[in-house]
N, C-alpha and C positions, 0 to 999 in steps of 0.2 A: 689728459684723460686718465682718471683714476683706474687703477687695476681692479678687475673684478675679484671679489673675495672668493677664494677657493672653498668649495663645499666639502664637508667631511664625507668621505666615501661610505662610511657605515656608522650611523649614530644610533641613539637609543630607540628612536622611532622604528628604524629598520630592524633592530633586535626584536622589538615587540611584535612587529608584523610577521617576522620570520617564525618566531615561536608560536604565534597564533595560527599560521598556516600549518605548521607541524602538528599542533594540538588538534586540528580539525582533520588533517589528512590521515594521520596514523590510525585513529579509531575507525575511520571509514574503510581502510584497507584491512585492519586487523581488529574486528569488534571485540571489546572486552566483556561486554554484558554486565554493566554496572547494575546493581539492584534498583528496580523501579516498582512503584506501587501499581496494583492492577485495579482498574476502575470497575465498578459494578456493571457498567454497560458492556465492557469487553468480556467480563466473566459470564454474563447472561448468554452472550453469543456462544462462548466456548461450551457452557453447560448444555445448551440446546443441542449442539452437534454431538457432544460426548454422550449425553444421557437420553435425549428424546429422538433424535434422528436415527431410524433403523439402519443397522449395518448393511452395506450393499445397495443402498438406495441410489436411484438415478437423480442426479442434480444438474440443473442447467446453470451455466456460468456465462453471463454476458459481460464481456470486456469492452466498456464504452469510455475510453479515455485516450487522450493524445499524448505526445512525447513530453510536453511540459508538465503533465500531471503524474508521470511515472514515479517520481521520488516519493510521493505520498501513497499512491494507489497500488503500485506493483508489490511492495512489501506486504500489504494487506492480502492481496490476491495469493501470493506465494504461501503465506502462513496458513490461510484458511484452506487452500487446496491441499497442503500437506496434511492437515487434520482430516479432511474428507477422504483422502487416499488411505490414511491409516484406518479409516472406518470401512475400507474396501468399497467406497461409493463409485458408481459409474458416472463420469463427468462428461457432459455434452457442452463443449465450449462453443460460443457463437459471439459475433459482434454486430451490433446494429449501427456501427460507425465505420467509415472507410479505413481508419487507421488500424482496424482490428487485426488483420493478418500480421502486420509488423509488430504490434503490441504482443500478440500471442507468441511469436517466435522469440521476442526479447524475454518474455516471461520464462519460456522453456530454457533459454540460454543462461539467464542469471540465476534461475532456480533449478539447475540441472539435477541437484540432489533430491529435489521434491519429485521429479519425474523418473528418477532412476528406479529401475525394476518394474516400471509400469509399461504395459504394451499398448501401442496405438491400435485402436479398433476394438480392443477387448476391455481396456480400462478407461480409455478416454477417446473422444473424437472431437475434431474441430470443424464445425460447419462452415467457417469462413464468414465473410461479410454478407449480411442479409439486408438489402436495401428496403426502405419503406417506412422507417420509424415506427410509430404506434401500430399502423395496419400490419406491418411485418411481425411485430410482437404478438398481435392477435392471431395471425396466420400460423405462427409457430405453435401457439397453444392449441389450435384446432388440429393441425397435422404437420409434423416436420416433413414427412414424405411428400405432402402436397405443397410444401413451400420451397424445399431445397432438393434439387435433383441429385447433387453430388457434394461431397465434402470439399474442404479447401484444397485438397490435393488431387481432385478429380475422381475419387472413388465414388461409385454409385451408392446412394444411401440404402438401397435394397440389395447391395452385394454383401450378403451376410458371411461370406467366406473371408472378406477383408475387414468388414465391420460387424462382427458377430454381436456386439453389445446392442446394436440398433434393431435387432430382431424384435425385441419386446419394448422398445421405446419409440413412441411416435407423437403422442398428444400430452397435454398438460397433466392429465390424471395419472400418467405413467411416472411423473416426477414427485419427489417428496420435499423438494426445496429448490428455490431459485436464488442464486447469489448474483446480485447486480453490482458491478464495480464501475462506478461512473463519475466523471468530472462535471457532469451537468445535472440539473435538477429534474428535467423533463422525463428522463429515462425511468426514474423511480415511479413517477405517476403512471407511465404506460403499463408497467408491470402490476401496479396496484389495481388498475382498472381491468386489465386483460387476463391476468393470471390469478390474483387473489380474489377480487370481487366476482369474476365470472366463474372461476374454477376452485376457489378456496385453497390455493397452493401457497404454503408458507414462503415468505420472502426474507432475504437477508441483504442489508445494504452495506456497501463499502464506498465511502465518499471522502471528498476533500474536507478539511477542517472548516473552511469558510462557508460551505453549504450545509454543514451539519444542522444548524438551527432550522433550515428550510424543510428538511425531511423528517425532523424529529416528530412532528405531529402524526406522521404515518405510524411511527413506532408507538407513540402514546395511545393511538387509537387501535392498537393491536392489529394493524394491517401489515405489519412486518414484525418478525420475531426479535429484531434488534439491528444495530448498526455499528460499524467501525468508522472512525473519522480520523484522517491524517496519520502522520508518522507515529504519533504517540500510541494510538490504538494498535498500529501494526507492531510496534515494539512490545507492547503488553501481550499481544497474541503470540508473538515469537517466544516470549518467556514461557507461556502456557504450553506450547507445543514442543518446546526444547530445540529451537532453531535460531542460531545467531545470524540474522539476516540484515538487510539494509535498514530496517526499522530500528533495531537495537544499535546498529552502527551510527545512525544519525543522532540518536539520543546520547550515545557516548561522546560523539564529537561536540555536541552542544554542551554537555556537562564539562568536558575538558576545557573548552573555550571560555565558558563562564568562570571556571575556577582560575584559569590563567589571568583573565581580566581582573578578577577580584584580588588576586595576589599582587598584581601591578598597582592597583589602586591603594592597597595597604602600604606597599613599598614607597609609592609616591608621597603618601601622607606622612610616613615616618621621616623621609628625607626632608620634606617641606618643614615640618615642625622642628626637626633637628637643626636645620639651617637657621630658622628664626631664633632659636634659643642661643645661638652663638653671639657673644658680645661684638659690637661693631668696633673696628680698629680706629684708634685716635688719629685725627688728621695732623700731619706734621706741620709746624709753624704756627699753630693756633694755641693760645694760652687757655 
């Protein structure tokens, strides 16, 4: 029985894979912030918040996404929330999906710099998970106090000693903007019908890249002030607000990985053509 040929412990393929892993991991851990172009869509959103939204406005933020969508949506949420806090806006967080409480705590954990210096109850409140889908969205527009008895941590919505910002916030007309961060398409329709159409409250969308085309008609019809889609939009917004977050880190990792692959393609082609150019050795014994 022929002996099995021993495999090389570490070949060129292993070198390539190792370098590829390093080129992806390092930018994720230590974002470089490579220059990227800012799309007009992202710039429109930034300009609205910066120039049109009154400072100190009440803003509703619905976090409607699951763990699998965090990579695309959480960087968007963090960047926009940072901008809103810089405008001294009062943020009422809510989630109409069961993952909401987990998603909110993860957002606060990974974007601790965004929430630093902000006081719970005075600058922001988290209502927790509100069941009921579109009827729940309609009920929140009519009256938060009539929909939610206590926040996610058990504080009464009418306990203004613990939640002073809720004293003057109850219905849709008390808000100047709704920011919906969602991995599904239905959620956007709920707010278009129950907040924009019924109460004329401006909406801002944060969505996955794949569902961007599905919700763009709302923006085109001026039923929303704009939308952010995927990690690219998150990275662009991070540039605008001056925060190197997961969006820019993902773009850096992608750029480094593409550059490494391109370098190896060039090296491979140089070696290939150099090898072909060598003259073949003459066979011994043949005239």
